[in-house]
N, C-alpha and C positions, 0 to 999 in steps of 0.2 A: 416224445410227447404225442398227444392226442389232437386232432384238429377240432377247432372251436369254431364256429360260425357267429358273424355279428354284420348288423344291417347299419347303413349311413344313409341319413335323409340330409338333404343341402337344398336351400334355395338362398340364392345370394341377393346381392345390391341391384343387380340387373332385372332381376323379376321377370325374367323370361320363361323360366320353367323349372322344375323338380328333378334332382338327380338323384337316384337312388342305386346304392351297390351293396352287395352281399360279398363278405370278404371272409376268406378263410385264413385263420392265424394258427400258426404251428411252430411254437418257439418264437424264434427272432425272424421267421419267413412270413410274409403277408403275400395273398393271391387274390386277385379280384375274379370272382367267380362267375357273378352275374350282375347284369346292368339295366338300369330302365331309365329313360328320360320321358318327362311329359311336360307339354306347354301348359301352362296356366289356363284355364278357363277365362273367356274374356270378361264376364261380368266379376268374377273373383280378383283378378288381375286389376280390374279398374277400382274395385273397393280397396286393395291394398295401396293403391296410389295415393287414394283420397285420404288413407290413413298416414301414408308418409309424408303428406304435406302439412299435416299437423294442424290445420286450422278448420274450422266449421264441421268437426266430425261429432259424433254422438258416441256414448257408451254402447247403445244398442248395435251399432254398426261395428265397434270394436267387438264386443263379445259373440254377434253373430259369425264375424270374421275369422275369429279364433276358433270357433267349432269348425266352420267349413272348412278351414285349411287341415285341421285335426282328422277330419273324415277323408278328406282327399290323400293326405299322407298316408293314413292306415290302408287306403284301397291300390295305392302305389306299391306299398310294401307287398301286399297280398299278389298284386300281380307280377310283382319282381320274383316272389318265390315261385309262383306258378310255372316261370320258365327254367326251374330246376327241378331235381328230383329231391331236394332237401324237405324234410318233415319240418314244419314250422317250429315243432317243440324241440327240434334240435338248435335253434337259434337262440343264442344265449342272451342278447339284447339287441335292442334298436338304439341308435344314437341321432336324435334329431336335432339339429341346430336351430330349425323353426326359422319363420320369416322374419327379419328384422324390419322393424316399422321406425324405430327410433333409435338413435345411438348419440349418448351425450355422455362420454367418459369424465369429463372434466367439471368443475363447479363445486359449489356446496354440497350438493346430495347429486353425485354422478350416478347416472343410470344407463341402462340399455334394456329394449324391449323388444322380445322375438315372439310370436304368437304361431299357433297351431297347437291345440291344445293336447299335450301328451297324454291326459288321462283317457281320451278318445284313442289315441292310438294304440294305448296298451289295451284297452279293452276290445277294442275291434280286432285287434290282430292276435291277441293272445299271447303277445311277447312283451317282456318287460323292456320299458323305455326309459331312457335317459335323456334329458333336456336340461335347459337352464345352464349351459356350459358358461356362457358369457357373464351372466349375472354373478355366478360363483366368484368369477376371476376379480370383478368389480369390488367385490364384498371384500376381496382380499388385498385391495389397494391397487389393483392393475387397471388398464384400460379395457379389458373384456375382449380385446382384438387385437393384433390377429392370434389367433389359436392354432390354424393347420401348421404353422411352423413346429409345433411339437411333433408332429408325424413326419414331417420334411427331415427333423433332426435323426428320429429313429430310423428310418429307411433309406434316406437319400444321402446321408454323410459320407464322406470318402476321407482317409488319412493322408492320401497320395496327393490328394488337390483341393483347391479353393472350388466350392460350388456356389452358384445362386440359384434358388428357385424363385421364378416369378409368378405369381397368381395373377391373371390379368381378367378378373371379373368385373362387376361395376365398379368396385376400387381395385386397384392394383398394389398388392403388396409384396415385399420381397424377403426372402429367407436367405441371410448370409451364413453358409456353412464354411467355416473356416477349417483348413485340413487340420490345424494346431489351435488351440486356446476356443474361447468361448464363441458361442453360435448367437446370432441375434437376428431380428426381425422387426418391420413396421410397415404401417400403410404409407406407400408412396404418395398416391392421390388418385385422381381418375382413373379407371381403367377404360370400361366401355360405357359409363353412365352417361357421359354427356355425347358420346359419339350417337348411343341409342336414342337419347332424348331429339337430338338435332334430325336424325333422320326419320323418326317417326312424325315429328311436325311436317317436315318438308316433304315426304314421300309417303307417309301413311303406312310404313312397313316397320318391323320391331327391330331390325338391325340392317346394316350395311355388309350383304353378304360379300364375303372374301375383301371388303374395303375399295370394293371397285368403284363406288358413287365418288369416295374421298380421292380415289387415283384418277379420278376426272377433272379434279380441281388443282388448284396451286395454293399452297399455304399463305397467310398474311403475316408477314413479321410483324405488323402493327398489332394485329390482334393476339398474336403469340405472346408477344411481349407484354401486353396488358394482363393475359391471364398468368404469365409466369411471376407477376408480382404478388401472387396471393401468398399471405404470411404462412400459411400452414406449410407450404413446400418448404420453408427454411427452418421450422420448427425442429428442435433434435428430439430423436427418440427417447423413450417411447411414445409413440402416437398413433391414432387411429382417427379414421373420419368415414364419412358416409354421404348419404343424400341429403342430410340436414345441411350440409355445407355445399356441396358440388351437385347443382341442380340445374333447372331450367331458368330461374331467375337470375342466379348466379352467370349464366352464360350471356343471357340476354342483357345484363347490366355491362358485362365486358364489350358486347359487340356494340352497344349502344354508344360508348365511348370512343369509338374509331372513327377517325374523319372520313375514310374511304367508305364507298359503299361496296357491300360484300355479297357475292353470289353465293348462294346457299351451298354449292359443292366446294366452293373455296372454303367456307366456314367448316365444312365436314374434313376437308385436307387438314386445316389448321388445328383441328381437334386431334386427328390423328398424330399430327407433328408433335403436339403438347404431351400425349399421353406416352408417345415412343421417347421423345427427349427426356422427360422426367424419369422414365425407367432406366434409359440408358444411364443417365447422370449418376441414379443411385447404385448401379451395378459398377460404374468406373470408379467411384468414391470407395468401394468396398476393396474391389481387386482388379488389376488390369489384365490378369490373365485367368480369371476363373472360368469354370465351364459354366454355361448357362442354359438353365431348362425353363419352359415357359409350360404353364398348365392354365385351365381356364378357358372361357371362351374366346378368348383375345388370341389363343394360338391358332384360330382359324381365319384371322383376319391377314390375309397375305399383306397386304400393304403395311400393316403394323409390323410382321415380322419382318419384311424387307427393310423397313426404316431401321428396327433393332440392330439388324446384321450390318447395316451400312454405318451406323454411329459407332459399333463396337469394333468394326474392322474384322468381323469374324462371323461365321454362320453360330445361328443361335438354333438348338434342339428343343423339343419338346419332351416331357416327362415319359412318354411313350419309350424313349431310349434306356430309361430307369425301371421300366416294367410295369409301369401304370399309366393308361392312357391320358391325356391334359383333361379331359371331361369327368373324369372320375377321381381325381386324387382328392379334393375337398369331402365328397361323401364318403370315401374310404378312411380319411382322417378322422370324420366324427364316429364312424362304425368303430375305429380303434380306441378312440377315446371313450367311447362306452365300454368297452372292456375294461380300462383302467379304472374306471368309476366303480364298476361291479365290483372288481377286486379290492376296493378300497386303496388304490395306489395314489400317492399324492404326486403333483406333476409340477415341475419348476418352470413356471411362465415368466419369471422375472426378466430374462432376456428379451424376451418378446413384448410383453405386456407392461412391465415395471412392477408387478404384483409385488408385494412385501414379504412374502413367504409361499412354500409351496402349498398346494391344496388339492383335496380330490374335488374334481371339476363336476358341476351338475347336479341334478336331483334324481333320484330313482322312483320310477312311478310302476309298482308291481301290478302285473295282470292279475286277476282274479283266475285266469285260466292256465296260467304256467305250470 
């Protein structure tokens, strides 16, 4: 079979930067052949946070930010292609997840909102662009997330052993790949979102590199127990969540309920314990002997990885051991999903999002220069 090239764009709940991957698909084989990461420009990142807050925002800010993100995504695609000898005309499509600013998958009118205008991406790159993956799933009765488990199931499943793929982005989600039987997935809860919030508030940096600041503190049982009472953690799947629930005010409220005075580094240590304990519980509830592979930014948090290994009683690996580096799994996933959409393939998301039927995910934005 001939090799086909697709590009994936991903910016997650952490809002730290944009991941771009070019993948080569040849039959059942996938290879990541070029990658690019770019931090959000400070002003644009601030505007995204303002939109995510959901209060005191204007349609003008929403529209301008949508366009600005589309332009940035397009420029990142072009820079990534420049790292290769690939003719842009050889790229079949771009899969753009978009930047989530609100995710509300329950209620009378469930919705999810990702911005980064795909019309601009397709026109400025000359490459057909697929976007609005989450919206199509919600229209089919699903939660709209997580969707990357479709890719995990396709390329990481093994009939000889149970596996778990845990993506620790802003939100942590787990994919349970049973050696036999159905696979499943759901959002566990906070990954880096609270860790990053508290680190930025107290230290002014975007993240706690390697978990070093958290490692300097001791976690608080009282704060941990208050956070662990969050009802979302006990909900049955399918379920998904985001900044709408787990955010600064949520954390500040839990801290205010504590009788003890907490040092900032002890709060950070507690947040690391909270994230690792929730993830470990999800893994153990699935299988006590499953292979565990981590992807997402959390794979670089040494304390978080150490905590997970200790709670599971064994080492945890990253998806590098499965052939794709932990930073590029999600962008590769949306590149692969773009192929499915272009080919008119219906994807079965019910085990992951609870959708009522398989559907062709996303909308196709054709370039006038394709």
